[in-house]
Residue frames as qw, qx, qy, qz and C-alpha x, y, z in Angstrom:
[[0.237, -0.060, 0.033, -0.969, 24.66, 10.67, -4.96],
 [0.629, -0.212, -0.545, -0.513, 21.86, 8.15, -5.56],
 [0.581, -0.226, -0.722, 0.301, 22.69, 6.32, -2.33],
 [0.132, -0.094, -0.404, 0.900, 22.68, 9.56, -0.35],
 [0.421, -0.116, -0.212, -0.874, 19.29, 10.51, -1.83],
 [0.669, -0.248, -0.674, -0.190, 17.89, 7.11, -0.84],
 [0.435, -0.176, -0.631, 0.618, 19.21, 7.71, 2.67],
 [0.126, -0.014, 0.131, -0.983, 17.53, 11.12, 2.77],
 [0.579, -0.179, -0.446, -0.659, 14.25, 9.59, 1.59],
 [0.638, -0.235, -0.724, 0.118, 14.41, 6.75, 4.15],
 [0.258, -0.117, -0.508, 0.813, 15.20, 9.18, 6.97],
 [0.298, -0.057, -0.038, -0.952, 12.35, 11.53, 6.01],
 [0.638, -0.199, -0.585, -0.459, 9.92, 8.63, 5.70],
 [0.556, -0.218, -0.728, 0.338, 10.79, 7.05, 9.05],
 [0.110, -0.066, -0.381, 0.916, 10.61, 10.37, 10.90],
 [0.378, 0.041, -0.036, -0.924, 7.20, 11.28, 9.50],
 [0.687, -0.014, -0.491, -0.536, 5.46, 7.90, 9.17],
 [0.145, 0.061, -0.912, 0.378, 5.88, 6.00, 12.43],
 [0.387, 0.206, 0.493, -0.752, 2.47, 7.28, 13.48],
 [0.640, 0.303, -0.323, -0.627, 1.03, 6.34, 10.07],
 [0.401, 0.171, -0.900, -0.023, 2.25, 2.77, 10.62],
 [0.099, 0.112, 0.802, -0.578, 0.38, 2.59, 13.93],
 [0.521, 0.320, 0.146, -0.778, -2.79, 3.99, 12.31],
 [0.597, 0.309, -0.583, -0.457, -2.58, 1.58, 9.38],
 [0.202, 0.084, -0.954, 0.202, -2.02, -1.39, 11.71],
 [0.293, 0.236, 0.630, -0.679, -5.18, -0.44, 13.62],
 [0.578, 0.369, -0.152, -0.712, -7.12, -0.01, 10.37],
 [0.498, 0.246, -0.794, -0.246, -6.06, -3.43, 9.06],
 [0.062, -0.006, -0.917, 0.395, -6.84, -5.08, 12.41],
 [0.320, 0.364, 0.565, -0.669, -10.36, -3.64, 12.44],
 [0.505, 0.416, -0.292, -0.698, -11.24, -4.04, 8.75],
 [0.886, 0.142, 0.412, -0.157, -12.84, -7.06, 7.15],
 [0.567, -0.176, 0.613, 0.521, -10.73, -8.90, 4.58],
 [0.441, 0.636, 0.557, 0.302, -12.97, -7.71, 1.76],
 [0.020, 0.993, 0.112, -0.009, -12.18, -4.08, 2.65],
 [0.657, -0.481, 0.251, 0.523, -8.40, -4.47, 2.81],
 [0.519, 0.319, 0.409, 0.679, -7.86, -3.50, -0.87],
 [0.012, -0.887, -0.296, -0.354, -9.89, -0.30, -0.28],
 [0.541, -0.810, 0.034, 0.224, -7.78, 0.50, 2.77],
 [0.679, -0.175, 0.342, 0.626, -4.54, -0.03, 0.83],
 [0.354, 0.542, 0.419, 0.637, -5.64, 2.05, -2.17],
 [0.213, -0.930, -0.240, -0.177, -6.98, 4.77, 0.11],
 [0.622, -0.664, 0.114, 0.400, -3.72, 4.91, 2.04],
 [0.587, 0.046, 0.398, 0.703, -1.63, 5.13, -1.13],
 [0.156, 0.744, 0.409, 0.505, -3.93, 7.81, -2.57],
 [0.386, -0.912, -0.130, 0.047, -3.68, 9.81, 0.66],
 [0.651, -0.451, 0.242, 0.560, 0.10, 9.56, 0.56],
 [0.464, 0.355, 0.439, 0.683, 0.16, 10.74, -3.07],
 [0.076, -0.903, -0.309, -0.289, -1.96, 13.75, -2.05],
 [0.559, -0.770, 0.044, 0.304, 0.55, 14.51, 0.71],
 [0.623, -0.093, 0.370, 0.683, 3.40, 14.39, -1.82],
 [0.251, 0.637, 0.440, 0.581, 1.48, 16.70, -4.15],
 [0.298, -0.932, -0.199, -0.061, 0.75, 19.12, -1.30],
 [0.647, -0.553, 0.172, 0.496, 4.42, 19.09, -0.31],
 [0.521, 0.199, 0.428, 0.712, 5.46, 19.84, -3.88],
 [0.045, 0.821, 0.394, 0.410, 2.93, 22.67, -4.13],
 [0.450, -0.877, -0.048, 0.159, 4.20, 24.23, -0.91],
 [0.672, -0.296, 0.298, 0.610, 7.82, 23.81, -2.07],
 [0.382, 0.392, 0.455, 0.702, 7.01, 25.63, -5.31],
 [0.012, -0.203, -0.226, 0.953, 5.26, 28.41, -3.42],
 [0.263, -0.258, -0.628, -0.686, 1.95, 27.56, -5.08],
 [0.627, -0.562, -0.427, -0.330, 0.16, 26.86, -1.84],
 [0.021, -0.414, 0.642, -0.645, 0.42, 27.35, 1.89],
 [0.707, -0.304, -0.586, -0.252, -1.02, 24.39, 3.77],
 [0.327, -0.563, 0.487, -0.582, -1.55, 24.79, 7.50],
 [0.238, 0.089, -0.957, 0.139, -1.04, 21.58, 9.47],
 [0.304, 0.160, 0.628, -0.698, -4.12, 22.44, 11.51],
 [0.652, 0.325, -0.127, -0.673, -6.29, 22.25, 8.38],
 [0.493, 0.247, -0.821, -0.150, -4.82, 18.85, 7.50],
 [0.015, 0.041, -0.880, 0.474, -5.64, 17.67, 10.98],
 [0.546, 0.113, 0.206, -0.804, -9.32, 18.49, 10.50],
 [0.658, 0.154, -0.635, -0.374, -9.56, 15.26, 8.50],
 [0.114, 0.098, -0.897, 0.416, -9.32, 13.60, 11.91],
 [0.535, 0.064, 0.291, -0.790, -13.03, 14.33, 12.19],
 [0.691, 0.178, -0.549, -0.436, -13.61, 11.38, 9.80],
 [0.525, -0.006, -0.833, 0.174, -12.41, 8.56, 12.11],
 [0.077, 0.003, 0.586, -0.807, -13.68, 10.45, 15.17],
 [0.599, 0.075, -0.040, -0.796, -17.18, 10.61, 13.67],
 [0.715, 0.087, -0.649, -0.243, -17.08, 6.93, 12.73],
 [0.334, 0.060, -0.814, 0.472, -15.90, 5.97, 16.19],
 [0.271, 0.042, 0.441, -0.854, -18.58, 7.99, 17.95],
 [0.694, 0.095, -0.284, -0.655, -21.23, 6.58, 15.60],
 [0.621, 0.090, -0.779, 0.007, -19.99, 3.06, 16.35],
 [0.114, -0.001, -0.742, 0.660, -20.14, 3.66, 20.11],
 [0.471, 0.071, 0.159, -0.865, -23.63, 5.14, 19.77],
 [0.707, 0.104, -0.522, -0.466, -24.75, 2.07, 17.80],
 [0.396, 0.082, -0.873, 0.272, -23.67, -0.17, 20.68],
 [0.352, -0.148, 0.431, -0.818, -26.35, 1.24, 22.98],
 [0.763, 0.047, 0.343, -0.547, -28.60, -1.60, 23.99],
 [0.742, 0.402, -0.487, -0.225, -26.91, -3.99, 21.54],
 [0.936, -0.318, 0.153, 0.014, -25.92, -7.46, 22.68],
 [0.039, 0.777, -0.620, -0.101, -22.15, -7.82, 22.88],
 [0.987, 0.109, -0.061, -0.101, -21.26, -11.10, 21.24],
 [0.670, -0.563, 0.367, 0.315, -17.58, -10.62, 22.02],
 [0.743, 0.361, 0.359, 0.434, -16.70, -10.41, 18.34],
 [0.309, -0.258, 0.160, 0.901, -14.85, -7.72, 16.50],
 [0.342, 0.791, 0.424, -0.280, -17.20, -5.03, 15.30],
 [0.509, 0.131, 0.413, 0.743, -16.19, -3.89, 11.81],
 [0.142, 0.782, 0.187, -0.578, -16.57, -0.28, 10.79],
 [0.690, 0.507, 0.423, 0.296, -16.91, 0.35, 7.08],
 [0.108, -0.816, 0.210, 0.527, -14.10, 2.82, 6.41],
 [0.802, 0.482, 0.313, 0.160, -13.68, 2.83, 2.65],
 [0.654, 0.330, 0.132, 0.668, -11.34, 4.40, 0.12],
 [0.051, 0.774, 0.069, 0.627, -12.28, 8.05, 0.72],
 [0.636, -0.759, -0.020, -0.138, -12.29, 7.68, 4.50],
 [0.853, -0.256, 0.097, 0.445, -8.84, 6.11, 4.59],
 [0.509, 0.472, 0.131, 0.708, -7.45, 8.66, 2.12],
 [0.196, -0.846, -0.062, -0.492, -8.85, 11.53, 4.20],
 [0.773, -0.629, 0.022, 0.077, -7.39, 9.99, 7.36],
 [0.803, 0.003, 0.107, 0.587, -3.96, 9.69, 5.77],
 [0.252, 0.657, 0.098, 0.704, -4.06, 13.31, 4.59],
 [0.476, -0.823, -0.058, -0.305, -5.11, 14.32, 8.09],
 [0.840, -0.462, 0.104, 0.264, -2.12, 12.47, 9.46],
 [0.751, 0.324, 0.155, 0.554, 0.19, 14.10, 6.91],
 [0.053, -0.995, -0.024, -0.080, 0.68, 17.59, 8.34],
 [0.533, -0.687, 0.410, 0.276, 4.14, 16.68, 9.64],
 [0.734, 0.194, 0.498, 0.418, 4.97, 15.05, 6.30],
 [0.345, 0.852, 0.229, 0.322, 4.28, 18.32, 4.48],
 [0.300, -0.940, 0.161, 0.030, 6.29, 20.26, 7.06],
 [0.641, -0.443, 0.524, 0.344, 9.32, 18.00, 6.44],
 [0.664, 0.281, 0.572, 0.391, 8.97, 17.25, 2.72],
 [0.299, 0.926, 0.220, 0.066, 8.20, 20.76, 1.42],
 [0.138, -0.908, 0.359, 0.166, 11.53, 22.31, 2.51],
 [0.648, -0.242, 0.661, 0.291, 13.32, 19.12, 1.48],
 [0.609, 0.562, 0.502, 0.247, 11.88, 19.33, -2.05],
 [0.140, 0.989, 0.012, -0.045, 12.75, 23.02, -2.18],
 [0.307, -0.767, 0.518, 0.221, 16.43, 22.31, -1.49],
 [0.688, -0.059, 0.685, 0.232, 16.75, 19.20, -3.66],
 [0.194, 0.393, -0.485, -0.757, 15.47, 20.60, -6.95],
 [0.765, 0.209, -0.081, -0.603, 13.07, 19.02, -9.42],
 [0.684, 0.306, -0.652, -0.117, 14.99, 15.95, -10.62],
 [0.216, 0.186, -0.843, 0.457, 16.15, 14.86, -7.17],
 [0.466, -0.009, 0.428, -0.774, 12.71, 15.56, -5.68],
 [0.805, 0.185, -0.278, -0.490, 11.11, 13.25, -8.25],
 [0.565, 0.248, -0.774, 0.145, 13.62, 10.51, -7.40],
 [0.046, -0.127, 0.727, -0.673, 13.05, 10.94, -3.64],
 [0.647, 0.052, 0.139, -0.748, 9.29, 10.88, -4.21],
 [0.774, 0.195, -0.541, -0.266, 9.63, 7.56, -6.04],
 [0.362, 0.173, -0.819, 0.409, 11.60, 6.11, -3.12],
 [0.304, -0.063, 0.505, -0.806, 8.98, 7.42, -0.68],
 [0.765, 0.090, -0.166, -0.616, 6.19, 5.73, -2.66],
 [0.681, 0.170, -0.712, 0.032, 8.08, 2.40, -2.56],
 [0.131, 0.136, -0.737, 0.649, 8.61, 2.83, 1.19],
 [0.541, -0.035, 0.213, -0.813, 4.90, 3.56, 1.61],
 [0.817, 0.099, -0.437, -0.363, 4.09, 0.26, -0.10],
 [0.503, 0.158, -0.774, 0.350, 6.50, -1.59, 2.18],
 [0.173, -0.125, 0.545, -0.811, 4.87, 0.08, 5.19],
 [0.724, -0.011, -0.105, -0.682, 1.43, -1.09, 4.00],
 [0.771, 0.099, -0.626, -0.057, 2.64, -4.69, 3.80],
 [0.304, 0.146, -0.726, 0.600, 4.25, -4.48, 7.25],
 [0.373, -0.091, 0.343, -0.857, 1.13, -2.89, 8.78],
 [0.790, 0.012, -0.333, -0.514, -1.07, -5.55, 7.18],
 [0.663, 0.085, -0.718, 0.194, 1.05, -8.33, 8.66],
 [0.088, 0.110, -0.623, 0.770, 1.09, -6.63, 12.06],
 [0.510, -0.062, 0.113, -0.850, -2.65, -5.93, 11.99],
 [0.874, 0.019, -0.280, -0.398, -3.49, -9.53, 11.11],
 [0.266, 0.352, -0.840, 0.317, -1.02, -11.13, 13.49],
 [0.555, -0.367, -0.746, -0.014, -2.42, -13.69, 15.92],
 [0.317, -0.265, -0.507, 0.756, -1.59, -11.44, 18.86],
 [0.150, 0.046, -0.050, -0.986, -3.40, -8.41, 17.45],
 [0.514, -0.225, -0.597, -0.574, -6.45, -10.43, 16.44],
 [0.512, -0.343, -0.743, 0.259, -6.64, -12.02, 19.91],
 [0.142, -0.179, -0.343, 0.911, -6.47, -8.58, 21.52],
 [0.337, -0.025, -0.223, -0.914, -9.39, -7.28, 19.45],
 [0.570, -0.243, -0.721, -0.310, -11.43, -10.46, 19.91],
 [0.446, -0.316, -0.694, 0.468, -11.02, -10.43, 23.69],
 [0.038, -0.113, -0.213, 0.970, -11.78, -6.73, 23.99],
 [0.267, 0.577, 0.736, -0.234, -15.18, -7.19, 22.39],
 [0.356, 0.693, 0.498, 0.381, -17.20, -4.97, 20.06],
 [0.155, -0.963, -0.149, 0.165, -16.53, -1.71, 21.90],
 [0.582, -0.468, 0.283, 0.602, -12.80, -1.63, 21.11],
 [0.491, 0.336, 0.506, 0.624, -13.11, -0.92, 17.37],
 [0.048, 0.886, 0.301, 0.348, -15.13, 2.32, 17.60],
 [0.505, -0.825, 0.042, 0.249, -12.88, 3.36, 20.48],
 [0.652, -0.144, 0.376, 0.642, -9.81, 2.85, 18.28],
 [0.325, 0.597, 0.440, 0.588, -11.33, 4.97, 15.51],
 [0.226, -0.944, -0.203, -0.126, -12.33, 7.73, 17.94],
 [0.631, -0.631, 0.163, 0.421, -8.85, 7.69, 19.49],
 [0.583, 0.158, 0.408, 0.685, -7.21, 7.97, 16.05],
 [0.124, 0.795, 0.375, 0.461, -9.43, 10.95, 15.20],
 [0.413, -0.907, -0.063, 0.059, -8.69, 12.74, 18.48],
 [0.697, -0.375, 0.267, 0.549, -4.96, 12.05, 18.10],
 [0.477, 0.418, 0.402, 0.661, -4.94, 13.53, 14.58],
 [0.074, -0.902, -0.269, -0.328, -6.76, 16.67, 15.74],
 [0.557, -0.806, 0.060, 0.192, -4.48, 17.18, 18.74],
 [0.732, -0.168, 0.316, 0.580, -1.22, 16.37, 16.94],
 [0.388, 0.507, 0.374, 0.673, -1.95, 18.83, 14.14],
 [0.142, -0.217, -0.296, 0.919, -2.99, 21.51, 16.62],
 [0.118, -0.434, -0.613, -0.650, -6.41, 21.76, 14.99],
 [0.394, -0.701, -0.593, 0.048, -8.36, 22.07, 18.24],
 [0.404, -0.579, -0.173, 0.687, -6.14, 24.74, 19.80],
 [0.221, 0.021, 0.385, 0.896, -5.85, 26.63, 16.51],
 [0.185, -0.477, -0.584, -0.631, -9.58, 26.91, 15.90],
 [0.407, -0.628, -0.592, 0.300, -10.38, 27.55, 19.55],
 [0.279, -0.400, -0.081, 0.869, -8.92, 31.03, 19.16],
 [0.028, -0.177, -0.501, -0.847, -11.15, 31.93, 16.24],
 [0.392, 0.136, 0.395, -0.820, -14.53, 33.59, 17.02]]
C-alpha cells in the first residue's frame, strides 16, 4: 500500500509540476547567488500553501478558483515590465540584469502557478482519507525539495548561464514578464475576468 501511495504521489507531482520546474529554473538562472536561499524558501512556502489550499478544498472548507490563483501572475509580470521600463536609455553592458524577487514574490508566483495542483490534489485528498493524504503530502514535499535541487543545477548550468549572458540585460525582465503572462493565461484569469463588468 505504501509503494502504491508513493506512486500516486509521484504521478500527481510530475503531472502538475513540470511547469513549476521550468519557472524555478528561470528564477535560479536570473537570481544572484545571495538570493537563492530566498527563492528556495519562497518556493517551498508557496508549495505548502498549495497543499493547504488543496486540503481545504478537499474538506469542503473552501472553493478556490484557478483563475484567482493565476492572478498572482501579476507579480512577475509587474517585475518584468518594470525591468524593461528601467532599461530605457540605459547602457547595455551585456551582463545579466538581476531582478530582486524575494521570498514573498516567489511564494506568490508558486501559488499562482498552483491552480492545476489544487485541481488535481483536492479530489485526490478527498478519496485517500486523512492518514493517506498526510503521507502523500509528505512525499510531495520531498519531491518538491528534489525539484528545487534539480532546477538549481539546471539554472546554474554553463549552458543556461551562457544563454543569459549572451542575450544581454533585456532577457531577464522578458523572462519574468513571460512567466507572469503564462500564469495568467494558463489559469484562465484573463478570460475569466474579461467577462465581468
